[in-house]
C-alpha positions as CSV (number, residue, x, y, z in Angstrom):
1,M,0.1,0.0,0.3
2,S,2.8,2.3,0.9
3,K,4.1,1.5,-2.6
4,G,1.1,2.6,-4.4
5,V,0.6,5.6,-2.3
6,F,4.4,6.7,-3.2
7,A,4.0,5.8,-6.8
8,T,0.7,8.2,-6.5
9,V,2.8,11.0,-5.2
10,S,6.2,10.3,-8.2
11,N,3.1,10.8,-10.5
12,G,2.4,13.6,-9.5
13,W,5.6,15.0,-9.0
14,S,5.9,13.5,-12.8
15,G,3.3,15.6,-13.8
16,W,4.1,18.8,-12.8
17,W,7.9,18.1,-14.3
18,G,6.1,17.0,-17.6
19,S,8.3,13.8,-17.7
20,G,8.2,9.8,-17.3
21,N,10.3,10.0,-14.4
22,T,11.3,6.5,-12.6
23,D,10.6,5.8,-9.1
24,E,14.2,7.0,-7.9
25,E,14.1,10.1,-9.9
26,A,10.8,11.3,-8.4
27,A,12.0,10.3,-4.8
28,T,15.3,12.6,-5.6
29,T,12.9,15.2,-6.9
30,V,10.4,14.7,-3.9
31,I,13.8,15.2,-2.0
32,I,15.2,18.1,-3.2
33,I,11.7,20.1,-3.2
34,T,11.1,19.4,0.3
35,S,14.3,20.9,1.3
36,L,14.1,23.6,-1.0
37,I,10.2,24.2,0.5
38,S,11.9,23.9,4.2
39,I,14.9,26.0,3.4
40,F,11.9,28.6,1.9
41,Y,10.2,28.1,5.1
42,L,12.9,28.8,7.8
43,A,14.2,31.9,6.1
44,W,10.6,33.3,5.9
45,M,10.2,32.7,10.1
46,F,14.1,34.5,10.5
47,T,12.8,37.4,8.4
48,S,9.6,37.4,10.2
49,K,11.2,37.3,13.8
50,K,13.9,40.0,12.5
51,S,10.6,42.1,11.9
52,H,8.9,41.5,14.7
53,A,11.6,41.8,17.2
54,P,10.0,42.3,20.9
55,L,10.6,45.9,22.4
56,P,13.6,45.7,24.7
57,P,13.2,44.7,28.3
58,G,12.1,46.7,31.0
59,P,9.8,47.1,34.3
60,R,6.1,46.4,34.0
61,P,4.0,49.4,33.2
62,L,1.1,50.6,34.6
63,P,-2.1,50.9,32.9
64,L,-2.3,55.1,31.3
65,L,0.7,55.5,33.9
66,G,3.3,53.2,32.5
67,N,6.2,53.9,34.6
68,L,5.8,57.4,35.6
69,L,5.2,56.9,39.2
70,S,8.7,55.0,39.5
71,L,10.8,57.3,38.3
72,D,13.5,58.6,39.9
73,P,14.7,62.8,39.8
74,E,18.2,61.9,38.8
75,L,17.7,60.3,35.6
76,H,20.7,59.6,34.7
77,S,21.5,57.2,37.6
78,Y,18.4,55.8,37.7
79,F,18.9,54.7,33.9
80,A,22.2,53.5,35.0
81,A,20.6,51.1,37.6
82,L,17.9,50.2,35.2
83,A,20.5,48.6,33.1
84,K,21.8,46.7,35.9
85,T,18.6,44.6,35.8
86,Y,17.4,44.8,32.5
87,G,20.6,44.9,30.2
88,P,22.2,47.6,27.7
89,I,18.8,47.9,26.1
90,S,15.7,48.8,27.6
91,R,12.9,50.8,27.5
92,L,10.5,52.7,30.0
93,W,6.9,54.2,29.5
94,F,6.0,57.8,30.2
95,G,2.6,57.4,30.3
96,K,2.2,56.9,26.5
97,K,5.5,57.8,25.5
98,L,8.2,55.1,24.9
99,G,11.4,55.6,26.1
100,I,14.4,53.6,24.9
101,L,17.5,53.7,27.4
102,I,21.1,53.0,25.7
103,T,24.2,52.2,28.0
104,S,26.4,50.7,26.2
105,P,28.9,52.1,23.9
106,A,28.8,48.7,21.6
107,L,24.8,50.0,21.1
108,A,25.9,53.4,21.2
109,R,27.7,52.5,18.0
110,E,24.7,51.1,16.3
111,V,22.6,54.3,17.2
112,L,24.7,56.9,16.7
113,K,26.4,55.6,13.8
114,L,25.5,52.4,11.9
115,N,22.1,53.9,11.9
116,D,22.6,57.4,12.3
117,V,20.3,59.2,9.4
118,T,17.5,56.9,11.3
119,F,18.4,58.9,14.2
120,A,19.5,62.0,13.2
121,D,15.7,63.1,14.3
122,R,14.9,64.8,18.0
123,D,11.6,64.1,20.2
124,V,11.3,67.8,21.1
125,P,9.0,68.6,23.7
126,L,6.5,71.6,23.2
127,A,8.2,73.7,25.2
128,G,10.9,73.3,23.4
129,K,9.3,73.9,20.1
130,V,8.3,77.3,21.7
131,G,11.3,78.4,22.8
132,T,12.9,77.7,19.7
133,Y,11.0,79.9,17.2
134,G,9.1,76.5,16.2
135,G,11.6,74.0,16.5
136,N,13.5,76.0,14.3
137,D,17.0,76.2,15.7
138,I,19.7,73.5,14.7
139,V,19.4,71.4,18.2
140,S,15.7,70.7,17.2
141,L,15.1,71.0,13.3
142,P,14.6,67.4,11.9
143,Y,17.3,66.4,9.7
144,G,17.2,68.1,6.0
145,D,18.0,70.8,4.2
146,Q,17.2,73.5,7.0
147,W,18.6,71.5,9.5
148,R,22.0,71.1,7.0
149,M,22.1,74.6,5.9
150,L,21.9,75.8,9.8
151,R,24.7,73.5,10.4
152,K,27.0,74.7,8.0
153,I,26.9,78.4,9.0
154,C,27.6,77.1,12.4
155,V,30.5,75.4,11.8
156,R,31.7,77.1,8.5
157,E,31.1,80.9,9.1
158,M,30.4,81.0,13.2
159,L,32.3,78.8,15.1
160,G,34.9,77.9,12.9
161,N,38.9,77.9,14.0
162,Q,39.8,81.2,11.5
163,I,36.7,82.9,12.8
164,L,37.0,82.2,16.5
165,D,40.8,83.4,16.3
166,S,39.5,86.6,14.7
167,V,37.7,87.3,18.1
168,Y,40.1,86.4,20.3
169,Y,40.5,90.2,21.7
170,L,36.6,89.8,23.1
171,R,37.7,86.7,24.6
172,R,40.7,87.9,26.2
173,K,38.8,91.2,27.3
174,E,36.2,89.3,29.1
175,V,38.9,86.9,31.2
176,R,41.1,89.6,32.1
177,N,38.1,91.4,33.9
178,T,36.6,88.5,35.4
179,V,40.6,88.3,37.1
180,K,40.2,91.6,37.9
181,Y,37.1,91.5,39.7
182,L,38.6,88.0,41.5
183,Y,41.3,90.2,42.5
184,S,38.8,92.6,44.1
185,N,37.5,90.1,45.7
186,V,40.6,88.4,47.5
187,G,39.7,87.0,50.9
188,S,36.2,86.7,50.5
189,P,33.9,83.9,49.3
190,V,33.0,84.0,45.6
191,N,30.3,81.9,43.5
192,V,32.9,80.0,40.8
193,G,29.9,79.4,39.1
194,E,27.7,82.6,38.9
195,Q,31.2,84.1,37.9
196,M,31.9,81.8,34.9
197,F,28.1,82.3,33.8
198,L,29.1,85.7,32.8
199,T,32.4,85.3,31.8
200,T,31.2,83.0,28.8
201,L,28.1,84.9,28.5
202,N,30.0,88.5,27.8
203,V,32.0,86.6,25.6
204,I,29.4,84.9,23.6
205,T,26.5,88.3,23.5
206,G,30.3,90.0,22.8
207,M,31.2,87.6,19.4
208,M,27.4,87.8,18.5
209,W,26.9,91.5,18.4
210,G,30.3,93.1,19.9
211,G,29.3,97.2,20.4
212,T,26.0,97.0,19.9
213,V,24.9,96.9,24.0
214,S,26.7,99.8,25.5
215,S,28.9,99.0,28.6
216,D,26.1,100.9,30.9
217,N,23.6,98.0,29.6
218,K,25.3,95.2,29.6
219,E,25.5,94.3,33.5
220,R,21.1,94.3,32.6
221,V,21.0,92.7,29.7
222,G,23.4,89.8,30.9
223,A,21.1,89.2,34.0
224,E,18.0,89.4,32.4
225,F,19.6,86.6,30.0
226,R,20.9,84.3,33.1
227,Q,17.1,85.0,34.6
228,L,15.4,83.8,31.2
229,I,18.1,80.8,30.8
230,G,17.3,79.4,34.2
231,E,13.4,79.7,33.6
232,M,13.3,78.5,30.4
233,T,15.6,75.5,31.1
234,G,13.0,74.4,34.7
235,Y,10.4,74.2,32.3
236,L,12.0,72.3,29.6
237,M,12.9,70.1,32.7
238,T,9.0,70.0,34.2
239,P,7.1,66.4,32.7
240,N,4.6,67.8,30.5
241,L,1.1,65.9,30.6
242,S,0.9,67.4,27.0
243,D,4.0,65.5,25.4
244,L,3.3,62.5,27.4
245,Y,-0.4,62.1,26.3
246,P,-0.8,64.1,23.4
247,A,-5.0,64.3,23.3
248,L,-4.4,66.7,26.3
249,A,-2.0,69.0,24.5
250,P,-4.7,71.5,23.6
251,F,-5.5,71.8,27.1
252,D,-2.0,73.1,28.6
253,L,-3.3,71.5,32.1
254,Q,0.0,72.5,33.6
255,G,0.3,76.4,32.0
256,I,4.0,75.3,31.1
257,V,3.0,76.5,26.9
258,K,1.4,79.6,28.4
259,N,4.5,80.3,30.7
260,M,7.1,79.1,27.4
261,K,5.7,81.8,25.6
262,V,5.9,84.6,28.0
263,L,9.6,84.1,28.3
264,A,10.4,83.1,24.8
265,K,8.8,86.7,24.0
266,R,11.0,88.2,26.2
267,L,14.0,86.8,24.2
268,D,12.5,87.6,21.0
269,G,12.5,90.9,22.6
270,I,16.1,91.1,23.5
271,F,16.8,89.8,20.0
272,E,14.6,92.5,18.1
273,T,16.4,94.9,20.3
274,M,19.7,94.2,18.9
275,I,18.5,93.7,15.6
276,D,17.3,97.1,15.7
277,Q,20.4,98.9,16.8
278,R,22.9,97.1,14.5
279,R,20.3,98.7,11.6
280,K,20.9,101.9,12.7
281,M,24.4,101.5,13.6
282,G,25.0,99.9,10.1
283,G,27.5,97.6,9.2
284,E,30.5,99.5,8.1
285,G,33.5,98.1,11.2
286,N,31.3,95.3,12.2
287,K,32.2,92.1,12.0
288,D,30.4,90.0,14.4
289,F,28.1,87.2,14.2
290,L,24.7,89.8,13.7
291,Q,26.6,91.7,11.0
292,F,27.2,88.6,9.3
293,L,23.9,86.9,10.1
294,L,22.2,90.0,9.0
295,E,24.1,90.3,5.3
296,L,23.3,86.7,4.7
297,K,20.1,86.7,5.3
298,D,19.0,90.1,3.4
299,S,21.1,88.5,0.4
300,G,18.8,85.8,-0.3
301,D,22.0,83.8,-1.4
302,S,21.4,80.6,0.9
303,N,19.3,77.5,-0.8
304,P,17.1,77.1,1.3
305,P,16.5,80.4,2.2
306,F,17.7,81.6,5.5
307,T,15.0,83.4,7.2
308,T,14.7,86.1,10.4
309,T,12.9,82.8,12.7
310,H,16.7,81.2,11.6
311,L,18.8,84.0,12.7
312,K,16.9,84.1,16.2
313,A,16.9,80.6,16.6
314,L,20.4,80.7,16.0
315,L,21.5,83.3,18.7
316,M,19.2,81.7,20.9
317,D,21.3,78.7,20.4
318,M,24.8,80.4,21.1
319,V,23.2,82.4,24.0
320,V,21.3,79.0,25.9
321,G,24.1,76.1,24.4
322,G,27.4,78.3,25.4
323,T,26.9,79.5,28.8
324,D,25.7,77.2,31.1
325,T,27.4,74.2,29.5
326,T,31.1,75.3,29.6
327,S,30.5,77.6,33.2
328,T,29.4,74.5,34.5
329,T,31.8,72.4,33.3
330,L,34.3,74.9,34.9
331,E,32.1,74.9,37.8
332,F,33.1,71.2,38.8
333,A,36.9,71.0,37.4
334,L,37.9,73.6,40.0
335,A,36.1,71.8,42.8
336,E,37.4,68.6,42.2
337,M,41.3,69.8,41.8
338,M,40.3,71.8,45.1
339,R,39.8,68.0,47.0
340,Q,42.9,67.5,45.5
341,P,45.1,69.8,45.8
342,E,47.7,68.0,44.8
343,I,46.1,67.9,41.1
344,L,45.5,72.0,41.2
345,K,49.6,72.2,42.5
346,K,50.8,69.9,39.2
347,A,48.4,72.1,37.0
348,Q,49.9,75.5,38.4
349,Q,53.4,73.9,38.2
350,E,52.4,73.3,34.5
351,L,51.3,77.0,33.9
352,E,54.5,78.6,35.8
353,T,56.2,76.3,33.4
354,V,54.7,77.4,30.3
355,V,53.7,80.6,30.8
356,G,55.8,82.5,33.9
357,K,54.8,83.9,36.9
358,D,55.7,87.3,35.4
359,K,53.2,86.8,32.5
360,V,49.2,86.5,31.8
361,V,47.9,83.2,30.0
362,E,47.1,83.9,26.8
363,E,45.1,81.5,24.1
364,S,48.2,80.9,22.7
365,H,49.6,79.1,25.7
366,I,46.7,76.4,25.8
367,N,48.1,74.1,22.7
368,K,51.6,73.9,25.2
369,L,49.1,72.3,28.5
370,P,48.8,68.6,28.0
371,Y,47.8,68.2,32.0
372,L,45.3,71.6,31.9
373,Y,44.2,69.4,28.9
374,A,43.6,65.9,30.5
375,I,42.0,68.0,33.2
376,M,39.4,68.9,31.2
377,K,38.7,65.3,29.3
378,E,38.6,64.1,32.7
379,T,36.2,66.1,34.0
380,L,34.0,65.5,30.9
381,R,34.4,62.1,31.7
382,L,33.3,62.0,35.3
383,H,30.6,65.0,34.7
384,P,29.3,65.1,31.1
385,I,27.8,68.0,30.5
386,L,24.6,66.6,28.9
387,P,24.0,63.2,30.5
388,L,21.6,62.0,28.4
389,L,22.8,64.1,25.2
390,V,20.0,65.4,23.3
391,P,17.2,62.8,23.3
392,H,17.2,61.2,19.5
393,C,13.9,60.0,17.3
394,P,14.3,57.6,14.9
395,S,12.4,58.6,11.7
396,E,11.8,54.8,11.0
397,S,11.0,51.9,13.2
398,C,14.3,49.6,12.7
399,V,15.6,47.0,15.2
400,I,18.7,47.8,17.6
401,G,20.8,45.2,19.5
402,G,18.2,42.5,18.5
403,Y,14.9,44.5,19.6
404,T,12.3,47.3,18.1
405,I,12.9,50.6,18.4
406,P,9.5,52.3,17.0
407,K,9.5,55.2,14.9
408,G,8.7,58.3,17.0
409,A,10.0,56.8,20.5
410,R,12.7,59.2,22.6
411,V,16.2,57.4,22.9
412,F,17.9,58.3,25.7
413,V,22.2,57.9,25.1
414,N,23.9,57.5,28.8
415,V,26.8,58.5,28.0
416,W,27.2,59.6,31.8
417,A,26.7,55.8,32.5
418,I,29.2,54.8,29.3
419,H,31.8,57.3,31.0
420,R,31.5,55.6,34.6
421,D,31.5,51.9,33.4
422,P,34.3,49.6,35.7
423,T,34.1,47.3,32.5
424,I,36.1,50.1,30.5
425,W,37.7,52.5,33.0
426,E,40.0,51.8,35.6
427,T,38.6,52.6,38.8
428,P,35.7,54.8,37.2
429,L,34.7,57.5,40.1
430,E,37.7,58.7,40.6
431,F,39.0,62.1,39.3
432,R,42.3,61.2,37.4
433,P,43.4,63.3,34.7
434,E,46.3,60.9,33.9
435,R,44.6,58.7,32.6
436,F,44.0,60.6,29.8
437,L,47.8,62.0,29.1
438,D,48.3,59.5,26.1
439,G,46.4,61.4,23.9
440,K,44.1,58.5,23.2
441,W,41.0,60.2,23.7
442,D,39.3,63.0,21.5
443,Y,36.0,64.3,21.0
444,T,35.3,63.7,17.3
445,G,32.7,60.8,18.6
446,N,34.0,58.1,16.9
447,D,35.2,55.8,20.3
448,F,31.8,55.1,21.7
449,R,33.9,54.8,25.4
450,Y,34.5,58.6,25.3
451,F,31.9,61.0,23.7
452,P,31.2,64.1,25.6
453,F,30.0,66.3,22.8
454,G,28.0,63.3,21.2
455,S,28.6,61.5,17.8
456,G,27.4,61.2,14.6
457,R,25.6,63.9,12.3
458,R,23.9,65.6,15.6
459,I,27.5,66.2,17.6
460,C,27.9,69.5,19.2
461,A,29.0,72.4,16.6
462,G,30.5,74.6,19.6
463,T,33.1,72.1,20.4
464,A,36.0,73.8,19.3
465,M,34.4,77.1,21.0
466,A,33.6,75.2,24.6
467,E,37.5,74.0,24.5
468,R,38.9,77.2,23.8
469,M,36.6,79.1,26.6
470,F,37.4,76.2,29.5
471,M,41.1,76.4,29.0
472,Y,41.9,79.7,28.6
473,L,39.2,80.6,31.1
474,L,40.6,77.6,33.8
475,G,44.1,78.5,33.1
476,S,44.0,82.2,34.1
477,I,41.8,81.5,37.1
478,I,44.3,78.6,38.3
479,H,47.4,80.4,37.1
480,S,46.2,84.2,39.3
481,F,44.6,82.5,42.4
482,D,45.1,79.9,44.9
483,W,41.9,78.5,45.9
484,G,40.4,77.3,49.1
485,L,37.0,76.9,50.7
486,E,35.7,79.1,53.6
487,H,36.3,77.7,57.5
488,G,34.1,74.9,58.5
489,K,33.0,74.2,54.9
490,E,33.7,70.6,52.7
491,H,34.2,69.5,50.0
492,D,30.9,68.5,48.0
493,L,30.7,67.3,44.3
494,S,27.4,65.8,43.9
495,E,25.5,66.1,41.1
496,K,22.1,67.4,40.3
497,F,20.3,66.0,36.9
498,G,19.1,68.4,34.2
499,I,19.5,69.2,30.9
500,V,22.7,70.2,31.6
501,L,24.1,68.5,34.6
502,K,24.9,70.8,37.7
503,K,26.5,70.8,40.7
504,K,23.9,70.2,43.5
505,V,25.6,72.4,45.9
506,A,27.2,75.5,44.2
507,L,30.9,76.0,44.7
508,V,31.7,78.7,46.3
509,A,35.6,79.6,46.8
510,I,37.9,82.4,48.1
511,P,40.4,83.2,45.9
512,T,44.3,84.4,47.1
513,P,46.7,85.9,44.8
514,R,49.4,84.0,43.5
515,L,51.2,86.4,41.4
516,S,53.8,89.0,42.7
517,N,53.5,91.7,40.1
518,L,50.2,93.3,41.0
519,K,49.9,94.6,37.8
520,L,48.7,91.7,36.3
521,Y,45.8,91.4,37.9
522,E,44.9,95.1,36.4
């Protein structure tokens, strides 16, 4: 009977092939066809499984709330703790918003390099869109022609080395003013972060609109900027129900968008005043950024067109992106050096060798200060200024590390955790500048064990500016002064999470002159 069944099947296959094959030939044909079907089935199963990879693991979400109730305000350390439980890629639900947490160099490379274009967009909160002229700044714009246009203007025309060289006199003037101010407060406690902020703000506004603001108004404008930046950053950090539950956005239940609009209008008013004053002054003799941007807008040469909205958004990026970040890094660096006086002394000795005690630090000295560079790199390792970078947003669903990352998810790359990974760094919680003296590490974003400024298309455009300001300002204040805490105070290096990672307790320190020639403080 089995032979009859086999013959029937064989005849069927013979009919398919259109020939009178023998039983043996028919059996061979059946085996071949069956094998091919099996191969195609397995391939289909593999492809299907790959295209329907699961979401990353994570804590069980509650209905509607997701994981909101379990969040710790210190997100950078909370996300790092989750990685120990759920692995280097995990997920959280922020209400209806899916968050993806990346906590390893290999997966960071997948996101920021191998799938760079897919992850080149941002997930901009509603408050962020209001504060950036509808998301028209270089941080918020989706990857495309407009973003490439603004990036090119920033990198080539505003923050390139040649341009930065041409406005060195502005940086020197403000740094010397800071040294003079600190000398006038010798023996008295000084809020270091506040002074570093004012110095970087004066440098940046000087580069942006130079002599447009009179010296009498500079302090007032600076104070207003600092207040606005602080309040706007606060709203950006506040969890907004309108972002977590988009259906609630029209109601603005917390008033965040409404309040952000008020602050954005005040900031826009400052920019409008600067533009009007510059128009009245004319362009002759003015080589600052505002003049360049106005000429670019008026020329109509840019493609796509460079508008007034783009102009103001770039000014906003410069003010917000270049002040808090640099000043906070300087504050962390000095605090770490004061906690380990031998590091401060070694840096001062390097400055004495290169600069001498009868001269002031110039920017031309900074390339000859490898130990000070190592201090900067170690500060950015231990206290990366953007601990989760700026969240990325995939423009299409893709698979990372074997898990599906859906289109529109908010992707956090925890550079803070990677920089403190004991499998990568020896004694990772210790401040040890010596680990950077071999020149192995840089800011290009190609090594995903150390990338404080990000990587890929969205890498920070202001790295060269930040590097110059940090080195020049820190070198100047530790060359000119010794630093100590008030009597009875203890060092506190604890961190406070935010868009910019800050010291939880502000560094208040007392400067003491080091240089014998008092004219060097003038």
